VODOGU-672428 format. One record per residue: residue number from 1; residue in one letter; chain; x, y, z of N, C-alpha, C in turn. Coordinates in steps of 0.02 Angstrom, whole numbers, plus 32768, in hexadecimal, padded with zeros to 4 digits. Layout:
N
<atom NUM; A; A; <X; Y; Z>; <X; Y; Z>; <X; Y; Z>>
...
//
This chain:
248
<atom 1; M; A; <802B; 7FC4; 8000>; <8000; 8000; 8000>; <802D; 803E; 8000>>
<atom 2; R; A; <801A; 8072; 7FD6>; <8041; 80AF; 7FD1>; <8038; 80D8; 8010>>
<atom 3; P; A; <806F; 80F2; 802D>; <806A; 811A; 806C>; <803F; 8158; 8060>>
<atom 4; V; A; <800D; 8161; 808B>; <7FE0; 819A; 8085>; <8006; 81DA; 8094>>
<atom 5; F; A; <8033; 81D8; 80C5>; <8057; 8214; 80D9>; <8081; 8230; 80A0>>
<atom 6; S; A; <80A3; 8202; 807C>; <80CF; 8218; 8045>; <80A6; 823C; 800F>>
<atom 7; S; A; <806D; 8220; 7FFD>; <8042; 823E; 7FCA>; <8028; 8282; 7FE1>>
<atom 8; F; A; <8016; 8286; 8021>; <7FFC; 82C5; 803C>; <8033; 82FA; 803C>>
<atom 9; A; A; <8070; 82E5; 804B>; <80A8; 8315; 804D>; <80B5; 8332; 8008>>
<atom 10; R; A; <80B1; 8308; 7FD5>; <80BD; 8321; 7F91>; <8087; 8353; 7F7D>>
<atom 11; Q; A; <8049; 8345; 7F8F>; <8013; 8373; 7F80>; <801E; 83B7; 7FA1>>
<atom 12; V; A; <8037; 83B5; 7FDE>; <8045; 83F3; 8002>; <807C; 841B; 7FDF>>
<atom 13; Q; A; <80B0; 83F7; 7FC7>; <80E7; 8418; 7FA5>; <80CF; 8439; 7F64>>
<atom 14; V; A; <80A5; 8416; 7F3E>; <808B; 8431; 7EFF>; <8062; 846F; 7F0C>>
<atom 15; R; A; <8037; 846C; 7F3F>; <800D; 84A6; 7F4F>; <8038; 84E1; 7F65>>
<atom 16; A; A; <806C; 84D3; 7F8A>; <8098; 8509; 7FA2>; <80BB; 852A; 7F67>>
<atom 17; L; A; <80D3; 8501; 7F37>; <80F5; 851C; 7EFD>; <80C6; 8546; 7ED3>>
<atom 18; T; A; <8089; 852D; 7ECA>; <8056; 8552; 7EA4>; <8047; 8594; 7EC6>>
<atom 19; S; A; <8044; 8593; 7F08>; <8036; 85D0; 7F2E>; <806D; 8603; 7F24>>
<atom 20; Q; A; <80AC; 85EB; 7F24>; <80E5; 8618; 7F1B>; <80E3; 8638; 7ED6>>
<atom 21; I; A; <80D3; 8610; 7EA2>; <80D0; 862A; 7E5E>; <809B; 8660; 7E58>>
<atom 22; M; A; <8060; 8653; 7E76>; <8029; 8682; 7E71>; <8038; 86C3; 7E97>>
<atom 23; K; A; <8066; 86C0; 7EC7>; <8079; 86FC; 7EEB>; <80A5; 872A; 7EC1>>
<atom 24; F; A; <80C2; 870C; 7E8D>; <80EF; 8734; 7E63>; <80D8; 8730; 7E1A>>
<atom 25; P; A; <809D; 874B; 7E0B>; <8082; 8746; 7DC7>; <80AE; 8768; 7D93>>
<atom 26; L; A; <80CE; 87A0; 7DA6>; <80F8; 87C2; 7D76>; <8134; 8798; 7D63>>
<atom 27; L; A; <8150; 8775; 7D95>; <8189; 8749; 7D88>; <8174; 8711; 7D59>>
<atom 28; F; A; <8138; 86F6; 7D65>; <811F; 86BF; 7D3B>; <8114; 86D7; 7CF4>>
<atom 29; L; A; <80F6; 8712; 7CEC>; <80EA; 872D; 7CA9>; <812B; 873C; 7C85>>
<atom 30; A; A; <815D; 8755; 7CAA>; <819D; 8763; 7C8B>; <81BE; 8723; 7C72>>
<atom 31; F; A; <81B8; 86EE; 7C9A>; <81D4; 86AE; 7C86>; <81B1; 8694; 7C47>>
<atom 32; F; A; <816F; 869B; 7C46>; <8148; 8683; 7C0D>; <8159; 86AB; 7BCE>>
<atom 33; A; A; <8161; 86ED; 7BD6>; <8172; 8718; 7B9D>; <81B7; 8707; 7B81>>
<atom 34; A; A; <81E6; 86FA; 7BAF>; <8229; 86E8; 7B99>; <8228; 86A6; 7B74>>
<atom 35; Y; A; <8200; 8677; 7B8C>; <81FB; 8636; 7B6A>; <81DC; 863E; 7B25>>
<atom 36; S; A; <81A8; 8668; 7B20>; <8187; 8673; 7AE0>; <81B6; 8694; 7AAF>>
<atom 37; A; A; <81DD; 86C5; 7AC8>; <820C; 86E8; 7A9C>; <8240; 86B8; 7A81>>
<atom 38; Q; A; <8256; 868A; 7AAD>; <8287; 8659; 7A98>; <826A; 862C; 7A61>>
<atom 39; A; A; <822A; 861A; 7A69>; <8209; 85EF; 7A38>; <8202; 8613; 79F5>>
<atom 40; Q; A; <81F6; 8655; 79F7>; <81ED; 867B; 79BA>; <822F; 8684; 7995>>
<atom 41; E; A; <8267; 8678; 79B4>; <82A8; 867F; 7994>; <82B9; 8644; 7968>>
<atom 42; L; A; <828E; 8612; 7965>; <829B; 85D8; 793B>; <8285; 85E6; 78F3>>
<atom 43; T; A; <82A8; 85C7; 78C3>; <8295; 85CC; 787D>; <825D; 8599; 786F>>
<atom 44; P; A; <8223; 85B0; 7857>; <81ED; 8581; 7848>; <8203; 854D; 7814>>
<atom 45; L; A; <81F1; 850F; 781F>; <8202; 84DB; 77EF>; <81E2; 84E8; 77AB>>
<atom 46; S; A; <81A8; 8508; 77AB>; <8186; 8517; 776C>; <81AF; 8547; 7742>>
<atom 47; E; A; <81D4; 8574; 7763>; <81FF; 85A3; 773F>; <8239; 857F; 771E>>
<atom 48; I; A; <8253; 854D; 7740>; <828A; 8525; 7723>; <8271; 84FF; 76E6>>
<atom 49; Q; A; <8236; 84E1; 76EC>; <8219; 84BB; 76B4>; <820B; 84EA; 7679>>
<atom 50; Q; A; <81F1; 8524; 7687>; <81E1; 8554; 7652>; <8220; 856A; 762D>>
<atom 51; T; A; <8256; 8575; 7652>; <8295; 8588; 7633>; <82AE; 8553; 7603>>
<atom 52; A; A; <82A8; 8513; 7618>; <82BD; 84DC; 75ED>; <8291; 84D7; 75AF>>
<atom 53; E; A; <8250; 84E0; 75B7>; <8222; 84DC; 757E>; <822E; 8515; 754D>>
<atom 54; E; A; <8239; 8551; 7566>; <8245; 858A; 7539>; <8286; 8581; 7512>>
<atom 55; Y; A; <82B8; 8562; 7532>; <82F7; 8555; 750F>; <82EB; 8526; 74D4>>
<atom 56; V; A; <82C6; 84F0; 74DF>; <82B9; 84C0; 74A9>; <828D; 84E0; 7473>>
<atom 57; A; A; <825D; 8508; 7487>; <8230; 8528; 7457>; <8256; 8555; 7426>>
<atom 58; A; A; <828C; 8574; 743E>; <82B3; 85A1; 7413>; <82D6; 857B; 73DA>>
<atom 59; F; A; <82DF; 8539; 73E2>; <8301; 8511; 73AF>; <82D2; 84E5; 7388>>
<atom 60; T; A; <8292; 84E7; 7398>; <8261; 84BB; 7378>; <8242; 84DD; 733B>>
<atom 61; E; A; <8246; 84BC; 7302>; <8228; 84D6; 72C4>; <81EF; 84A9; 72AE>>
<atom 62; A; A; <81B8; 84C9; 729A>; <817E; 84A4; 7283>; <8154; 84D1; 7256>>
<atom 63; P; A; <8130; 84B4; 7225>; <8104; 84DC; 71FA>; <80CF; 8500; 7223>>
<atom 64; G; A; <80B4; 8535; 7206>; <8083; 855D; 722B>; <8043; 8538; 723C>>
<atom 65; D; A; <8032; 8504; 7215>; <7FF4; 84E0; 7223>; <7FFE; 84A5; 7253>>
<atom 66; A; A; <803B; 849D; 726C>; <8049; 8465; 7299>; <803B; 8479; 72E1>>
<atom 67; R; A; <802E; 8447; 730A>; <8027; 8451; 7352>; <8067; 843A; 7374>>
<atom 68; V; A; <8083; 8466; 739D>; <80C1; 8455; 73BF>; <80B5; 8455; 740A>>
<atom 69; E; A; <80C7; 841F; 742A>; <80C1; 841A; 7473>; <8106; 840B; 7491>>
<atom 70; I; A; <811D; 8438; 74BA>; <815E; 8430; 74DB>; <8152; 842D; 7526>>
<atom 71; R; A; <8167; 83F7; 7544>; <8158; 83EC; 758B>; <8194; 83D1; 75B0>>
<atom 72; A; A; <81A7; 83F5; 75E6>; <81DC; 83DD; 7612>; <81C0; 83A7; 7640>>
<atom 73; N; A; <81E9; 8375; 764E>; <81D3; 8340; 767C>; <81C7; 835E; 76C1>>
<atom 74; P; A; <8198; 8342; 76E7>; <818C; 835B; 772B>; <81CB; 8354; 7756>>
<atom 75; L; A; <81D5; 8385; 7781>; <820F; 8384; 77AE>; <81F9; 836D; 77F4>>
<atom 76; D; A; <8228; 834F; 7817>; <821B; 8337; 785B>; <8209; 8373; 7887>>
<atom 77; K; A; <81CE; 8372; 78A5>; <81B7; 83AB; 78CE>; <81E2; 83B5; 790C>>
<atom 78; R; A; <820B; 8385; 791D>; <8236; 838D; 7958>; <8274; 83B7; 7949>>
<atom 79; L; A; <8281; 83C4; 7908>; <82BC; 83EC; 78F6>; <82B4; 8433; 790E>>
<atom 80; R; A; <82EB; 8450; 7927>; <82EB; 8495; 7940>; <8327; 84B9; 7923>>
<atom 81; F; A; <831B; 84F2; 7902>; <8350; 851A; 78E5>; <8347; 8563; 78FB>>
<atom 82; E; A; <837D; 8581; 7912>; <8379; 85C7; 7928>; <8366; 85F4; 78EE>>
<atom 83; R; A; <8344; 862A; 78FF>; <8331; 865B; 78CD>; <836E; 8678; 78AB>>
<atom 84; C; A; <836F; 8677; 7868>; <83A8; 8690; 7842>; <83A0; 86DB; 7838>>
<atom 85; Q; A; <83D6; 8701; 7844>; <83D3; 8749; 783B>; <83D8; 875C; 77F1>>
<atom 86; L; A; <83FB; 8733; 77CA>; <8401; 873D; 7782>; <83CF; 8711; 775D>>
<atom 87; P; A; <83BD; 8723; 771F>; <838F; 86F9; 76F9>; <83AB; 86B3; 76EE>>
<atom 88; L; A; <837F; 8681; 76F0>; <8395; 863D; 76E5>; <83AD; 8635; 769D>>
<atom 89; V; A; <83DE; 860A; 7692>; <83F9; 85FD; 764F>; <83F0; 85B2; 7641>>
<atom 90; A; A; <83EC; 85A3; 75FF>; <83E2; 855D; 75EB>; <840E; 854D; 75B0>>
<atom 91; N; A; <8422; 850F; 75AB>; <8445; 84F5; 7570>; <843D; 84AA; 756F>>
<atom 92; A; A; <844D; 848D; 7535>; <8447; 8445; 752E>; <848C; 842A; 751A>>
<atom 93; P; A; <84B5; 8417; 754A>; <84F8; 83FF; 753B>; <84F7; 83C4; 750A>>
<atom 94; G; A; <851E; 83CA; 74D4>; <8521; 8394; 74A4>; <84E4; 838E; 7478>>
<atom 95; N; A; <84B8; 83C1; 7479>; <847A; 83BE; 7451>; <8469; 8404; 743A>>
<atom 96; S; A; <844B; 8409; 73FE>; <843A; 844B; 73E3>; <83FD; 8469; 7405>>
<atom 97; G; A; <83DA; 8441; 742C>; <839D; 845A; 744C>; <835E; 8443; 7429>>
<atom 98; S; A; <8366; 8426; 73ED>; <832D; 840D; 73C8>; <832C; 83C1; 73CC>>
<atom 99; G; A; <82F2; 83A4; 73C3>; <82EB; 835C; 73C6>; <82AF; 8349; 73F0>>
<atom 100; R; A; <829B; 830A; 73EA>; <8260; 82F2; 740E>; <826D; 82F0; 7459>>
<atom 101; Y; A; <82A9; 82DC; 746C>; <82BC; 82D9; 74B3>; <82FD; 82FF; 74BC>>
<atom 102; V; A; <82FC; 8331; 74E7>; <8337; 835A; 74F3>; <833F; 8363; 753F>>
<atom 103; T; A; <837D; 835B; 7556>; <838C; 8369; 759C>; <83AB; 83AE; 75A1>>
<atom 104; V; A; <8389; 83DA; 75C4>; <839E; 8420; 75C9>; <83BC; 842D; 760E>>
<atom 105; Q; A; <83F5; 844F; 760E>; <8413; 8463; 764E>; <83FC; 84A9; 765F>>
<atom 106; V; A; <83D7; 84B0; 7695>; <83C1; 84F2; 76AD>; <83EE; 8505; 76E8>>
<atom 107; A; A; <840A; 8541; 76E5>; <843A; 8554; 7718>; <842D; 859B; 7731>>
<atom 108; C; A; <843F; 85A6; 7770>; <843F; 85E8; 778F>; <8486; 8603; 778A>>
<atom 109; P; A; <8492; 863A; 7766>; <84D6; 8653; 775C>; <84F2; 867B; 7796>>
<atom 110; D; A; <84CF; 867D; 77CF>; <84EA; 869F; 780A>; <852D; 867F; 781F>>
<atom 111; P; A; <8558; 86A4; 7842>; <8598; 8687; 7859>; <858F; 8646; 787F>>
<atom 112; D; A; <855C; 8642; 78A8>; <854F; 8604; 78CD>; <8511; 85E2; 78B1>>
<atom 113; G; A; <850C; 85E3; 786F>; <84D0; 85C9; 784D>; <84CC; 857D; 784C>>
<atom 114; W; A; <849D; 8564; 7826>; <848F; 851D; 7823>; <847C; 850B; 77DB>>
<atom 115; S; A; <8477; 84CB; 77CB>; <8461; 84B6; 7789>; <8439; 8475; 7790>>
<atom 116; L; A; <840F; 8468; 775E>; <83E4; 842D; 775E>; <83D8; 8418; 7716>>
<atom 117; Y; A; <83D9; 83D6; 770A>; <83CA; 83BC; 76C7>; <837F; 83AA; 76C4>>
<atom 118; V; A; <835E; 83C5; 7690>; <8316; 83BD; 7689>; <8307; 839B; 7646>>
<atom 119; P; A; <82EA; 835F; 7646>; <82D6; 833E; 7607>; <8299; 8362; 75EA>>
<atom 120; V; A; <829B; 836E; 75A8>; <8264; 8391; 7586>; <824F; 8368; 7549>>
<atom 121; Q; A; <820E; 835F; 7541>; <81F3; 833A; 7508>; <81CF; 836A; 74D8>>
<atom 122; T; A; <81D9; 835E; 7497>; <81B8; 8387; 7464>; <818E; 835A; 7437>>
<atom 123; Q; A; <8150; 836D; 742D>; <8124; 8348; 7400>; <8109; 8379; 73CC>>
<atom 124; I; A; <8111; 8367; 738C>; <80F8; 838F; 7355>; <80C2; 8367; 7331>>
<atom 125; Q; A; <8087; 8385; 732B>; <8050; 8364; 7309>; <803D; 838B; 72CA>>
<atom 126; Y; A; <8031; 8365; 7294>; <8020; 8384; 7254>; <7FD7; 8373; 7242>>
<atom 127; P; A; <7FB5; 83A2; 7220>; <7F71; 8393; 7209>; <7F75; 8365; 71CC>>
<atom 128; V; A; <7F50; 832E; 71CD>; <7F4F; 82FF; 7195>; <7F07; 82EB; 7186>>
<atom 129; V; A; <7EFB; 82DB; 7147>; <7EB9; 82C3; 7133>; <7EB5; 8279; 7142>>
<atom 130; V; A; <7E80; 8264; 7166>; <7E74; 821E; 7174>; <7E2E; 820C; 715D>>
<atom 131; I; A; <7E22; 81CB; 7151>; <7DDF; 81B6; 713D>; <7DB7; 81A5; 717B>>
<atom 132; T; A; <7D75; 81B0; 7176>; <7D4A; 81A8; 71B1>; <7D2E; 8161; 71B7>>
<atom 133; A; A; <7D34; 8138; 7183>; <7D1A; 80F4; 7186>; <7D46; 80C7; 715A>>
<atom 134; A; A; <7D46; 8087; 716A>; <7D6D; 8058; 7142>; <7D53; 8057; 70FA>>
<atom 135; L; A; <7D82; 805B; 70CA>; <7D6F; 805D; 7083>; <7D97; 802B; 705C>>
<atom 136; A; A; <7D77; 800C; 702B>; <7D99; 7FDC; 7000>; <7DBE; 8001; 6FC8>>
<atom 137; G; A; <7DEC; 7FDE; 6FA8>; <7E0E; 7FFB; 6F6E>; <7DDB; 800B; 6F37>>
<atom 138; E; A; <7DEA; 803D; 6F0F>; <7DBF; 8056; 6EDA>; <7D87; 8083; 6EF4>>
<atom 139; S; A; <7D84; 808F; 6F35>; <7D50; 80BB; 6F51>; <7D5F; 8104; 6F3D>>
<atom 140; L; A; <7D2A; 8129; 6F2C>; <7D31; 8170; 6F1D>; <7D2C; 8197; 6F5F>>
<atom 141; L; A; <7D55; 81CA; 6F65>; <7D57; 81F2; 6FA3>; <7D2C; 8230; 6F9C>>
<atom 142; S; A; <7D09; 8240; 6FD2>; <7CDF; 827C; 6FD4>; <7CE5; 829D; 7019>>
<atom 143; D; A; <7CC7; 82D8; 7020>; <7CCE; 82FF; 705E>; <7CB9; 82D7; 709C>>
<atom 144; D; A; <7C82; 82B2; 7097>; <7C68; 828F; 70D2>; <7C94; 8254; 70E6>>
<atom 145; L; A; <7CC4; 8241; 70BD>; <7CF0; 8209; 70CD>; <7D35; 8221; 70E6>>
<atom 146; L; A; <7D3E; 8263; 70EA>; <7D7F; 827F; 70FA>; <7D7A; 82B0; 7133>>
<atom 147; T; A; <7DAE; 82B3; 715D>; <7DB2; 82E5; 7191>; <7DFC; 82F3; 719F>>
<atom 148; V; A; <7E09; 8327; 71C5>; <7E4E; 833A; 71D5>; <7E5B; 832E; 721F>>
<atom 149; E; A; <7E91; 830B; 722E>; <7EA5; 82FF; 7273>; <7EEF; 8310; 727A>>
<atom 150; F; A; <7F03; 8320; 72B8>; <7F4A; 832D; 72C6>; <7F6B; 82EC; 72DC>>
<atom 151; R; A; <7FA4; 82DD; 72BD>; <7FC8; 829F; 72CD>; <8011; 82AF; 72DD>>
<atom 152; D; A; <802C; 8287; 730B>; <8072; 828E; 7320>; <809F; 8284; 72E3>>
<atom 153; S; A; <80CE; 82B1; 72DB>; <80FC; 82AD; 72A1>; <8122; 826B; 72A0>>
<atom 154; Q; A; <812E; 824E; 72DB>; <8155; 8210; 72DE>; <812E; 81D4; 72C2>>
<atom 155; T; A; <80EC; 81DA; 72BD>; <80C4; 81A2; 72A5>; <80B3; 81A9; 725B>>
<atom 156; L; A; <80C3; 81E2; 723C>; <80B1; 81EC; 71F6>; <80E7; 81D0; 71C8>>
<atom 157; R; A; <80D2; 81AE; 7195>; <80FF; 8192; 7163>; <80E7; 81A5; 711E>>
<atom 158; G; A; <8115; 81B9; 70F2>; <8102; 81C9; 70AE>; <80E1; 820E; 70A9>>
<atom 159; N; A; <80CF; 8220; 706B>; <80AF; 8260; 705E>; <8064; 825B; 706D>>
<atom 160; H; A; <804B; 8289; 7094>; <8004; 8289; 70A5>; <7FE3; 82CA; 708F>>
<atom 161; F; A; <7FA2; 82CB; 7092>; <7F7C; 8306; 707D>; <7F65; 832D; 70BA>>
<atom 162; T; A; <7F5F; 836F; 70B1>; <7F47; 839A; 70E7>; <7F04; 83BA; 70D8>>
<atom 163; D; A; <7EEF; 83B9; 7099>; <7EB1; 83D9; 7084>; <7E82; 83A5; 7065>>
<atom 164; P; A; <7E48; 8398; 7084>; <7E1A; 8366; 7068>; <7E02; 8376; 7022>>
<atom 165; H; A; <7E00; 83B7; 7011>; <7DE7; 83CA; 6FCE>; <7E14; 83B0; 6F96>>
<atom 166; E; A; <7E54; 83A4; 6FA6>; <7E82; 8388; 6F74>; <7E6D; 8342; 6F5F>>
<atom 167; L; A; <7E46; 8321; 6F89>; <7E36; 82DA; 6F7D>; <7DEF; 82D0; 6F66>>
<atom 168; Q; A; <7DCA; 8305; 6F5A>; <7D86; 82FE; 6F41>; <7D86; 82DC; 6EFD>>
<atom 169; G; A; <7D67; 82A1; 6EF9>; <7D64; 827C; 6EBA>; <7D9F; 824F; 6EAE>>
<atom 170; A; A; <7DD1; 824F; 6EDB>; <7E09; 8221; 6ED4>; <7DF2; 81DA; 6EE4>>
<atom 171; R; A; <7E19; 81A9; 6ECE>; <7E07; 8163; 6ED9>; <7E3E; 8140; 6F00>>
<atom 172; L; A; <7E28; 8117; 6F31>; <7E58; 80F0; 6F58>; <7E76; 80B9; 6F2C>>
<atom 173; I; A; <7EB7; 80AE; 6F35>; <7ED8; 8077; 6F12>; <7ED4; 8037; 6F3B>>
<atom 174; R; A; <7ED5; 803F; 6F7D>; <7ED3; 8005; 6FA9>; <7EA5; 8013; 6FE4>>
<atom 175; R; A; <7E92; 7FDF; 7008>; <7E65; 7FE6; 7041>; <7E87; 800D; 7079>>
<atom 176; L; A; <7E5F; 8038; 709A>; <7E77; 805D; 70D5>; <7E45; 8055; 710E>>
<atom 177; G; A; <7E5F; 8050; 714B>; <7E34; 804B; 7185>; <7E1F; 808F; 719E>>
<atom 178; A; A; <7DEB; 8091; 71C6>; <7DD2; 80D0; 71E1>; <7E09; 80F2; 720B>>
<atom 179; G; A; <7E12; 8133; 7200>; <7E43; 8159; 7225>; <7E88; 8159; 7208>>
<atom 180; Q; A; <7E93; 8133; 71D1>; <7ED5; 8132; 71B3>; <7EE1; 8170; 7188>>
<atom 181; P; A; <7F1E; 818D; 718B>; <7F2D; 81C5; 7160>; <7F2E; 81B0; 7117>>
<atom 182; V; A; <7F1A; 81DE; 70EB>; <7F1C; 81D1; 70A3>; <7F5E; 81EB; 7089>>
<atom 183; R; A; <7F86; 81BE; 706D>; <7FC7; 81D0; 7051>; <7FC4; 81D0; 7005>>
<atom 184; R; A; <7FF5; 81EF; 6FE7>; <7FF6; 81F4; 6F9E>; <7FF4; 81B0; 6F7D>>
<atom 185; N; A; <8017; 817F; 6F9A>; <8019; 813D; 6F79>; <7FDA; 8114; 6F88>>
<atom 186; N; A; <7FA9; 8132; 6FAC>; <7F6A; 810F; 6FBA>; <7F34; 8120; 6F86>>
<atom 187; V; A; <7F3F; 8155; 6F5F>; <7F0A; 816E; 6F33>; <7F24; 817D; 6EED>>
<atom 188; C; A; <7EF6; 8180; 6EBE>; <7F05; 819D; 6E7D>; <7ED4; 81D7; 6E73>>
<atom 189; Q; A; <7EF0; 8212; 6E68>; <7EC5; 824C; 6E5B>; <7EB5; 8252; 6E11>>
<atom 190; V; A; <7EDC; 8230; 6DE9>; <7ECB; 8221; 6DA4>; <7ED8; 81D6; 6D9C>>
<atom 191; C; A; <7EA5; 81B1; 6D88>; <7EAC; 8168; 6D84>; <7EA9; 8151; 6D3B>>
<atom 192; R; A; <7EC8; 8119; 6D2F>; <7ECA; 80FD; 6CEB>; <7E84; 80F6; 6CCF>>
<atom 193; G; A; <7E7A; 8110; 6C93>; <7E38; 810C; 6C72>; <7E0D; 8149; 6C7F>>
<atom 194; D; A; <7E20; 8175; 6CAD>; <7DF9; 81B2; 6CBB>; <7DFC; 81E2; 6C80>>
<atom 195; M; A; <7DC4; 8205; 6C75>; <7DC5; 823E; 6C47>; <7DE0; 827A; 6C6D>>
<atom 196; V; A; <7E12; 829C; 6C51>; <7E33; 82D2; 6C76>; <7E33; 8312; 6C4C>>
<atom 197; T; A; <7E3E; 8349; 6C70>; <7E49; 8389; 6C4F>; <7E94; 8394; 6C49>>
<atom 198; I; A; <7EAA; 83A3; 6C0C>; <7EF1; 83AF; 6C00>; <7EFC; 83FA; 6BFA>>
<atom 199; L; A; <7F28; 8414; 6C24>; <7F39; 845B; 6C23>; <7F7D; 8463; 6C02>>
<atom 200; A; A; <7F81; 8494; 6BD5>; <7FC1; 84A5; 6BB6>; <7FCA; 84F0; 6BBB>>
<atom 201; R; A; <8001; 8506; 6BD7>; <800E; 854D; 6BDE>; <8047; 8562; 6BAF>>
<atom 202; V; A; <8038; 8592; 6B86>; <8069; 85AD; 6B56>; <806D; 85F8; 6B62>>
<atom 203; G; A; <80A5; 860F; 6B7D>; <80AA; 8655; 6B8E>; <8076; 8667; 6BC2>>
<atom 204; G; A; <804C; 8698; 6BB3>; <8018; 86AA; 6BE2>; <7FD5; 868A; 6BD1>>
<atom 205; M; A; <7FD5; 865E; 6BA0>; <7F97; 863E; 6B8A>; <7F8F; 85F9; 6BA9>>
<atom 206; E; A; <7F50; 85E5; 6BB4>; <7F40; 85A3; 6BCD>; <7F11; 8580; 6B9D>>
<atom 207; I; A; <7F24; 8546; 6B87>; <7EFB; 851F; 6B58>; <7EE2; 84E1; 6B7B>>
<atom 208; K; A; <7EA1; 84D2; 6B72>; <7E83; 8497; 6B91>; <7E69; 8468; 6B5B>>
<atom 209; T; A; <7E72; 8428; 6B67>; <7E56; 83F5; 6B3C>; <7E48; 83B8; 6B66>>
<atom 210; S; A; <7E29; 8386; 6B49>; <7E18; 834A; 6B6F>; <7E45; 8311; 6B5B>>
<atom 211; G; A; <7E4A; 82E0; 6B87>; <7E74; 82A6; 6B78>; <7E61; 826B; 6BA4>>
<atom 212; E; A; <7E86; 8235; 6B9C>; <7E7A; 81F9; 6BC3>; <7EBB; 81E5; 6BE6>>
<atom 213; A; A; <7EB5; 81D8; 6C28>; <7EEF; 81C4; 6C4F>; <7F02; 817C; 6C3E>>
<atom 214; L; A; <7F41; 8171; 6C2D>; <7F5A; 812E; 6C1E>; <7F7F; 8111; 6C5B>>
<atom 215; G; A; <7F83; 8138; 6C8F>; <7FA3; 8122; 6CCD>; <7F81; 8143; 6D08>>
<atom 216; S; A; <7F97; 8132; 6D44>; <7F7A; 814E; 6D81>; <7FAF; 8174; 6DA7>>
<atom 217; G; A; <7F99; 81A8; 6DCC>; <7FC9; 81CE; 6DF3>; <7FA7; 81FE; 6E22>>
<atom 218; A; A; <7FCE; 8217; 6E52>; <7FB7; 824B; 6E80>; <7FD6; 828D; 6E6A>>
<atom 219; V; A; <7FC1; 82C4; 6E8A>; <7FDB; 8306; 6E78>; <8027; 8305; 6E7B>>
<atom 220; G; A; <8045; 831E; 6E45>; <808E; 8320; 6E40>; <80AA; 82E8; 6E16>>
<atom 221; D; A; <8084; 82B2; 6E0D>; <809C; 827A; 6DE4>; <8095; 8289; 6D9A>>
<atom 222; T; A; <80C1; 826C; 6D72>; <80BD; 8272; 6D29>; <80A2; 8231; 6D0D>>
<atom 223; I; A; <806E; 8236; 6CE3>; <804F; 81FA; 6CC6>; <8047; 8204; 6C7B>>
<atom 224; R; A; <8039; 81CD; 6C58>; <802B; 81D0; 6C11>; <7FE2; 81DF; 6C06>>
<atom 225; V; A; <7FD5; 820B; 6BD6>; <7F90; 8220; 6BC6>; <7F88; 8222; 6B7A>>
<atom 226; K; A; <7F4D; 820E; 6B63>; <7F3D; 8213; 6B1C>; <7F13; 8251; 6B0F>>
<atom 227; N; A; <7F2B; 827C; 6AE2>; <7F06; 82B7; 6ACE>; <7ECE; 82A1; 6A9F>>
<atom 228; N; A; <7E8F; 82AB; 6AB3>; <7E57; 8293; 6A8B>; <7E52; 82B7; 6A48>>
<atom 229; R; A; <7E68; 82F5; 6A45>; <7E62; 831B; 6A07>; <7E97; 8306; 69D5>>
<atom 230; S; A; <7ED5; 8300; 69EB>; <7F0B; 82F0; 69BD>; <7F1C; 82A6; 69BB>>
<atom 231; E; A; <7F02; 827F; 69EB>; <7F11; 8238; 69F1>; <7F5A; 822B; 6A05>>
<atom 232; R; A; <7F7E; 825F; 6A18>; <7FC4; 8258; 6A2B>; <7FC9; 8241; 6A74>>
<atom 233; M; A; <7FFE; 821B; 6A83>; <800E; 8207; 6AC7>; <8041; 8238; 6AE4>>
<atom 234; I; A; <8032; 8254; 6B1D>; <805E; 8287; 6B3B>; <806A; 8277; 6B84>>
<atom 235; D; A; <80A0; 8295; 6B9F>; <80AC; 8292; 6BE7>; <808F; 82D0; 6C07>>
<atom 236; A; A; <806B; 82C7; 6C3D>; <804B; 8300; 6C5F>; <8051; 82F7; 6CAB>>
<atom 237; R; A; <8051; 832E; 6CCE>; <8057; 832D; 6D17>; <8013; 8336; 6D36>>
<atom 238; V; A; <8003; 830C; 6D67>; <7FC3; 8311; 6D8B>; <7FC5; 834F; 6DB7>>
<atom 239; V; A; <7F93; 837C; 6DAF>; <7F91; 83B9; 6DD6>; <7F54; 83BC; 6E04>>
<atom 240; A; A; <7F22; 8393; 6DF7>; <7EE6; 8391; 6E20>; <7EBE; 8353; 6E0B>>
<atom 241; V; A; <7E88; 8346; 6E30>; <7E5D; 830E; 6E1E>; <7E41; 831A; 6DD8>>
<atom 242; G; A; <7E4E; 82EC; 6DA9>; <7E33; 82F1; 6D66>; <7E56; 8324; 6D39>>
<atom 243; T; A; <7E8F; 8340; 6D4F>; <7EB1; 8373; 6D28>; <7EFB; 8366; 6D24>>
<atom 244; V; A; <7F16; 836D; 6CE6>; <7F5E; 8365; 6CDC>; <7F78; 83A3; 6CB7>>
<atom 245; E; A; <7FB9; 83AD; 6CBA>; <7FD7; 83E8; 6C9A>; <8012; 83D3; 6C6F>>
<atom 246; V; A; <8016; 83F2; 6C35>; <804D; 83E6; 6C07>; <8077; 8425; 6C04>>
<atom 247; R; A; <80B8; 841E; 6C0C>; <80E4; 8458; 6C06>; <80FB; 845E; 6BBE>>
<atom 248; M; A; <80F1; 8499; 6BA2>; <8102; 84A6; 6B5C>; <8145; 84CB; 6B58>>
//
């Protein structure tokens, strides 16, 4: 059994100490203020993370339509760093500062300063056209079958489309599952056997005629085309769905 007297004595001591503190409220407040001031002299961990993120952002390049997310890894909340009198500085030893994963050294340049290595991750997402439902090969594409989603650059392979209007009337070459990006090698914007418009530009003039595609291709590809008026076989570049161009 625990001694009753010992427990009672401790209670008396605690009450006496509390009584003494309450007798000196100004001393207590001064102590609390000094403690708070000391706590305020610490550098917020969020400021260290922000410095690392801003350093990486300065070296990150991406198109204007891309989404860029730069995030420093969480820091241990038990870390304590004195408030730096000079602005924090950052660099990435052995690295240009760009890349998917970068370790940034954030330092306080004060004479008695400190430094910390902060891992930073960068994710760049690009807008790409994807199909909204599984489609078989030879399917014609239309607005209701296409949408734009942002995808991580690390997961994209090959040339993809960013504007659904470029694919209006295009035909799939192979089956695609719902949510898959549409790549150039997945479609023909001019397909073999299609009737096409042939554009020929001479100086400032533009001449149009009709023809038949003898091959298949996406925008930028060169295919063989038969000119229906002259019956000649020519090479033409695909410039849009159902349209090819001949350079004169």
